[in-house]
N, C-alpha and C positions, 0 to 999 in steps of 0.2 A: 921620434914621434913626429908624424907629418904635420905641417902647419895647417891651421884652419883656413878654409877657403875665404877669400875676401867677400865682404858683404855685397849684395846685389840682388837682382831678380832671381827667383827660384830656378833651379835647373830643370829644363824640360824633361818630361817623362814620355814614355811611349804613348802615342795617341792623344797627348795633351799639349797644346801649343804654349809657347812661352808667354804670349799675350794673355791667355786665359789664366795661367798661373799667377801672373803679375797682378791680375785683378782680384784674385781670391781674397787677399787680406783686406782690400778696400770693400769688397762685398760683405765680408764678415763684420767689419766695422759699421757698415751701413745697416746691416740687420740688427746689430746691437743698438744703434741709435734709434731705429724705428720702434723697437720694443720697449723703450723707456717712456714712462708717463702713461696716464690713464684717461686724460681728458681728450674727448674725441676730436675736437677741432684742431687742437695743438698737435695731435697725432697725425692728422691729415696734412698739416703744414710741414711736419718733419718728413713725411713720406715724399712730398713734392720736392723739398730741398735735397733730400738724399738721392732721389731718382735723377735729378738734373746733374748732380755731382758725379754720380756713378756712370751716366751715359755721356758725360761731357756736353750737355745741352744747355742752352741759354734759358729755356723756359720749360716748365713742367706744370701739370695740373691734374686734379682728380675730379671727375664728374660723378656725383652721387645720384644713383637712380632713385626716382620718386617711388613711394610705396605702391602706387598703381601701375608702375612700370612704364608710364608715359612721361618721358622727359626727365629732367634733372631737378632734384630738390635742393641741391647745393653744388657749388663749383668753387673749389679751393685752388688757387694758382700761386706760382712762384716765378719770379723773374721780372714781372711787370710792376713798376713802382706805383705807389698810391696815386700820385698825380695823374699818371697815364691812365690808371684804372678808372679814376673819376671822369676823365675826358671820354673814355670809351662808353661809360654809362652802364647799362644793364648787362648782367652776365649772361652767358649762353644758357638757354633753357633745354637744349637737347632734343627739341621736337622736330628739327630739320637739319639738313646739312650733314657733314661727315660725322659729327658727334651723335646725331640721331640715328645714322646708319649703324654705328658701332653699338648702340643700345639694342637695336633690333637683331644684330648679328654679332654677339660678343666673342669675337675671335681676334688674335693679334693682327695688327695692320702696320705695315712698314711702307713709307712712301718717300721717293726721292724728291718730289715736288708736290706738296699737297694742294697747291693752287690749280694744278692741272688735273686733279682727280675729279671725275664727273659728279661725285657725291658732295663735293665742296660747294658752298654757296657764298664764298667770299668772306672778307673781314669787314667789320663795321668801321666807321670813321675813327681815326686816331689809333687804330690797332697797329702794333709793330709788325713789320713784315716777317713772315715765317715761311720756310721752304721744306726742309726735311722733317719727317714726322714718324713717330713710333708710338703705337698705342696697344696696351694689353688689358684684358679684363681683370678686375679684382673680385675674388670670390670670398665670401664670409660664410663659413659653415655650409659650403656647397651652393649657396645662392649668390647671384650676381649683386654685388654692392655698387659697382660702378666701373669706371675705366680710368687707368693711369696713362697719362700722355706725357711725352717729352718731345720737344720740337727745336729745330734750328741748332744742329750740332756745331760746336764752336770752330772746328777745323774746316767747316764747309763741306765735308764729305757726308754721304748718306749714312744712316745708322746701319751697322753690320750685324752679322749673326751673333757676335759676342755681346753687343749692346742689347740685342733682343733677349739673349739668354740671361744676362744680368738683370734686366728689368723684369723679366718673368719671375725670376727667383725673388726679387724684391717685392713684386706684387703678391706672391704667395705669403711671404713674411708679413706684408702689410695687411693681408686678410686676417691673419691671426691677431695682429696688434689691434686692428679695428674691431674685431669680435670682442676682445678683452675690454676695449674702451667702451663699446656699446653696453656690455654687461655691467660695467662699473657705473656708467651714466644711468642705466635703467634702475640700478639699485639706489643710487643717489636720488633719482626722481621719485621712486616709490617712498623713500624715507621722508622726502619733503612733503609729499601728499599725506602721509600718515601723520606727521607732525601738525599739518594744517587741520586735519580732521580732529585731532585731539584739542587743538585750540578752539575750534568751532564748538565741539561738544562741551568743553569747559565753559565757554561764554554763554551758551544757551541754558545750561543747567546751574549756573551760578546764582540764579534768582535775582539778577540785576535787571536793568531796564531792557525790555524786549527790543526796542529800536537799536540800542547799542549792540546787542547780541547779533541782530541781523546785519548790522554794519560790519561786524567781525567776519561774518560769513561772506559778505561781498568782497571785503578786502583780501581774505585768504584765497577766494576763488580767482580773483584778479592776479594775485602774486604767483600762485602755483601754476596757473595756465599760461603765464606770460602774455596775458591779454591787456588791451588798452583800458578796459573797464571791467568791473564786476557788478552785476545787477541781480538783485533778488526780487522775484515776483511772488506774491501770495494770491491765492484764490480770493476773488472779490465776492461780497455778499450777493450782488445782483448778477453774478456771472462774469466770466472773463477773469483777467488777472490784473492786480494792482502793483505798481512799482513801490516796494517797501524799503529798499536800501540801494544805494548806488555808491560804488567806490571808483572814483575817476580823478585824474589830475586837476581838473577844473570843476568849480561848483556847477550844479545843474538844477534846473527847476522841474525835472521829470518826476520827482517824488510825488506820490499820490495819484499819478496818471493811471487810469484804468484802460486796459486794452480789451476791446470787446471779444466775446467768446467766438464770434464768427470769423475772426481774423485767422488766416490760414495756419500760421505757426501756433497760435494759442490753442486752436482746436486740436492740433496734434499733441501738444504738451498736456492738455487736459485729458487726452486719451491715454496718457502715460508713455508717449513715444519720444525718444530723443531726436533732436533735429541738428544736422550738421550742414553748414552753408559754407561754400568756398568763397563767395563774394556777395556780401549783403547788398551792394549797389546794383547788382544785376539779377538777384533772385526775386521772382515775382511774389513769393510768399512774404517778403519783407518790404513791400512797397510803401508801407507806413510803419511808424514805430521809432523807438530811440536808437536803433542800431543801423539805420539806413546808411549812415555816413562811414561805416566801418568796412572791413574786408571779411576774412574768414570769421565765422561765428559758431560757437558751440552752445546749444540750448538743451539743458538737461532737466527733466521733470524731477521734482522732489516727491518721491512716492514712498509710501510705507503701507504694507498689507493691502495693496491695491487702491489705496486712497491717495489722490494727488493733492498735496498741500500747496504747491507752488512750483517755481522753476528757478534754475540758475542760468544766467545768460553771461557768456564770456566772449566778447567781440575783440578781435585783433585789429590793428591798424590796417588801413587799405594797403594792399601789396604785401601783407605779411604771409608767412608760411601757413598753409592749411594745417589743421590739427592732425597729428599722427594717430595711428591706430593705438599706440600705447597711451597717448594723452587722452584719447576718448575713453579707454577702459578705466584709467585712473580717475578721470573726471566723473565717470558714472559711479564709481565706488565712493568718491567724495560726496556726491549728491545724495547717494543712498544713506551715508552716515549722517549727513546734515538733516535729512528728512527724519531719520530715527531720533536724532537729538531734538528736533522740533516737536515730535510726538511726545517724547518723554518730558520736555519742558511744559507742554500743555497739560499733561497729566499731573505734573508737579504743581502747577499753578491751580489746577482744580482741587487738589488735595489741600493746598494752603487756603484756598477760598472756603472750602468746606470747614476747615478747622476754625477759620475766622467766624463763620456763621454759627458754629457750635459754641464758640466762646461768647459771641454776642448774645446768644440765647441764654447761656448760663448767667451772664452778667445781668440780663433783663430780669431773670427769675430772682436773683439775689436782691436786686434793687426793689422788686415788688414785694417779695416775701419778708425781707429783713429791714431794709432801710426805710421804706415808706411806713411799715407798721410801727417802727420805733419812733419815727418822726410824728406819726399820728398820735401815739400814746403820749409823747412829750407834750404835744399841743393840748391834749385833753387835760393833762396835769396842770399846765399853765392856766388854762381856762378855769379849772376848778379853784386854783389859787387866786385867780383874779376876782372871784366872787367873794373872797374873804375880806376881813378888815385890813386894808392896805392903805398906805400913804398914796395920795392921788398921783404923784410922780411915778411911784412904783407901779401903780395900776396901769398908767399909760405906757410905761416901758414894757410891761408884760403883754399888753395888747398889741403893741408893735411887734413883739417877738412872735406872738401867735400868727399875726398877718404874714410875717416873713416865712414862718413855717408852712403856711398854706401855699404861698407862692413857690416855695422850694418843692413841696409835694407835687404841684402842678408841673413844674419843670422836669422833675424826675419822671413823671408819667409820660411826658412828651418824649423824653430820652428813651424810655422803655419802648414806646411805640415805634420810634425811629430804628432802634436796634432790631426790632422784629420785622423790618421791611427789607429783606435781602435783595429784592428786585426793584429797587427804587429807580425812578426815571433819571436819566443822565442829567447832571447839573450843568448849568451854563458856565461860561468861562469866569465870570465874576465870582460865582459861588466857589469854583475850584480854586481861584486865587485866594479867597478868604479862608478856605480850608487849609491851604498850605501855610498861610500866615498864622492861623490858630495852632496848627501842629508845631510850627517852629517856636511858638511862644513858650512852650514848656521847657525845652532845653536852654533857651535864651534867658529865661527869667523875666521877660517883659514882652509885650505885644507890639510888633512893628506897626507903624502907622501906614495907612494905605489911601490911595486916591485913584479913581477911574475917570478917564477923559474920553468923551465920545461914546458911540454905541458899541461897546466892547463885545457884548454877547451877539449882536446882530452882524457886525462887520467881519469879525475874525473867523476864518475857516477852521475846520476840525484839525487838519494837519498842523497848521501854524499854532493853533491853540494848544495842542498836545505838546509841541516843542517848547512853547512859551512856559507852560507849567513845569516842564522838566528843567528849563533854564532857571526859573524862579527857585525851584527846590535846590538846585546846585548852588545858586548865589546865597540863599539863606543858610545852607549847610556850611559853606565857606565862612560866612560871617560868624556862625556859632563856633566852628572849630578853630579858626585862626585869628579872627579880627579882635576878639575881646571888646566888642562894641557895647555901648549903653543906649544907643539909638539907631534905628533903622527905618528908613522911609522907602515905601514901595509905591511906584506910580506905573499904571498901565494906560498908555495913551493910544487910542484907536484912531486918532486924527493926525498921526505923524506922517511926514513926507520924507521918504528915503533919499539918500544922496543922488540917486539916479532919477529922481522926480516921481517915482511911483508912490502911491499911497500904501501905508503899512501900519503896523502896530509896534510901539516901542515900549519895552520894559526897562525901568530904571530901579535899581536897588542900591541905595546909598547908605553908608554907615559912618560912624565917627570912631572907628577902631584904630588899630595900629598900622593899617595899610599892608601892602604886599612887601615882604622882606626881600632883599637882594639875594638871589640864588635859591629862593624857595621853590617848592614844587608848584607847577602851574598846570597840572593835568586837568583840574576842574575848569580852568579858564580855556584850555584847549578844547574841552568838550563843548563849552558854550560857543566858541568860534565855529566849530565844525557843524553844530546844529544850525546856526544861523546861515552858514555858507551853503549848506545843502538846500536851503530854501531860497537862496538868492539874497540873503541879508548879510549883516555884519554884527560883530560883537567886539566891544572894546572896554577898557577900564580908564578911570580918571581919578582926580582928587575926590576925597570924601566930604562929609558935611561937618567934620569936627573943626576945632579952632585951627586957623591957618591952613585949612584944607586937609587936615589929617583924616585918615580913614580911606575908604575906597568907594568909588561909584562904578557899578557895573551897568553898562548900557547894552541892551540886546534888542535888535530890531530886525523885522523881516516883513516881506509883503504879505497881504492877506491870503 
C-alpha cells in the first residue's frame, strides 16, 4: 500500500494556481468567522479584521452608505489603535475624496499608490501613512451597503488578482452576514418599541396620576429612540402646546412652558404632520424652544381619529446620527399607540367622573329622604317630651339635644347642596391642602395639624401647586402605611428661600412614627424627589418630631 503524501499545500490542478489553492482553507475559515454572531457592529468589526488577515494588509475598513446615498453613516476600521484614532478625530464622511468617488461608482478599485490618485484628497493630521489600496463594494440583497477597503499590504507589494478575488468573495459573504444582522437588529428594535408601547398603555390606563403616566411616555420615548431627552407636549387651552413631561439627565424648568401656535414646528404638529430635523441648531423652524441646543430631532404628533392631542419630541445630542427610516416608522407607530392610550385614558376618567357624580347624587337623595327626615322626627319627639313634666336638668339636656339636631340638619343640608354641585369652582391651594389632610384623617384615625405661612394661594403657581398637592398626598400616604404615627404636623410656607436664593414654597410633613427602616422601599421618596427636581427644587428627609427625633420629616420645596 503506497505511503500517504506528506502534509503541505494542496497539489495544483489544471487551471488553478498553487497560491490560490493554498488560500482556499483560509478563505473558508474567514467566511465561517464572518457568519458568526448577529449584532451588526460586531459583525462589521469581524469583517474588517478578517479582510486584513486574508489580504495580508495592515489596515481595513468598511464605509456604510447613508440612507440618502450621500456620504457615509458609519465607518468601522481595523488596524488603527484607539489613541491614534482619537488624535485623528472625526471619521471620514465619504462626501469627498477617494471614498466619495467609490460611493458614486461602486466598482472594485486597486491602486499601487493611493496618494498619487487624482481622486485622493490626502490624509488628516496624525493619520498613519498608507500606499497600496484595494476596495470592493458590499451589497446586501442587491443594494449597495457600503465599501470594504484594505490598505498597506504588509510585504510592501501591491495587491494582486488573488487578493482581489479573495476580498470580493469575502465581500459577498459579508453582504449575507450583514443582511442577517440587519434583520436581527430590526426584529430586536421592533420588540423594544412594542414593549415600550405596552408600558405606556399600562401607565396611562392604570388610573394613577396623569403626570406620572406622561412621565412614563417621555422616558420610554427617550430610551427607545436613543435620544438625549424625551418631551411630551399637550395642546394648550389658549392654543399652542404646553410642555407636560420631560425625561432628561438633568432637571429642567421647562415644564409648563407654552409654545405659541404660530411657531413654525408647532403649526405643523397641530396640523398632524411629523417633523424631522437633521440639526436643531441650524433649522430656522427651531429658532426658539427647548430643543435648540440639540442635533437631530424627531417631532411626532399624537393623533387619534384626526384629533391632535399633543406631540412627542425626541432630540439627539448635537453631532448625533439622524433618525433612520426604520426609527421614524417605529416612532410614528409608538406615537399613534400613545395617542390611542391617551384617548382611552380620557374616556376612562370621564366614566369614573360620571360614576362619582351619580354616586354623589344618590348619597344626596338618601341624606335628604332618609337621614334628615329621621333626624327631624327625632327632634319633634324630643320637643314633645320636653313639654312634659321633667326634672329641670333633664329638660335642659333635652333642649341641648334638640339644638344639636337642628345644627346637624343644617350641616347635612349644606353637604347635600355641595354634593349636587359637580361643576364647582376650582379651590385654592389652601383649600386643597385642607382637603388632603381631611381625607388622610380617616385612615390615620386622627387629623394632622396644619399651618400656612405667607400668601399661599396668591404666590404659588398652578404647576407648582399641583405638584405640592401630589407630594403632600404621597407623604401622608407613607405616614399612614409605614410610620404608625400618632401625630403629624403639616406646614406650607410660601415665604421660603431656596438654597440658590430664589423664592419658593416649602412643604414640611413631620411625624412621630417609627422612621424609615434600613433597606425599606423608597419608591415614594423617589417620586417626591423627581417631582421637585423637574421644577428646579429639592426634596429630602430628616428626623421626626417624636422623642429623641424619632419619626420622619419630609421636606419638599420648589420655586413658584
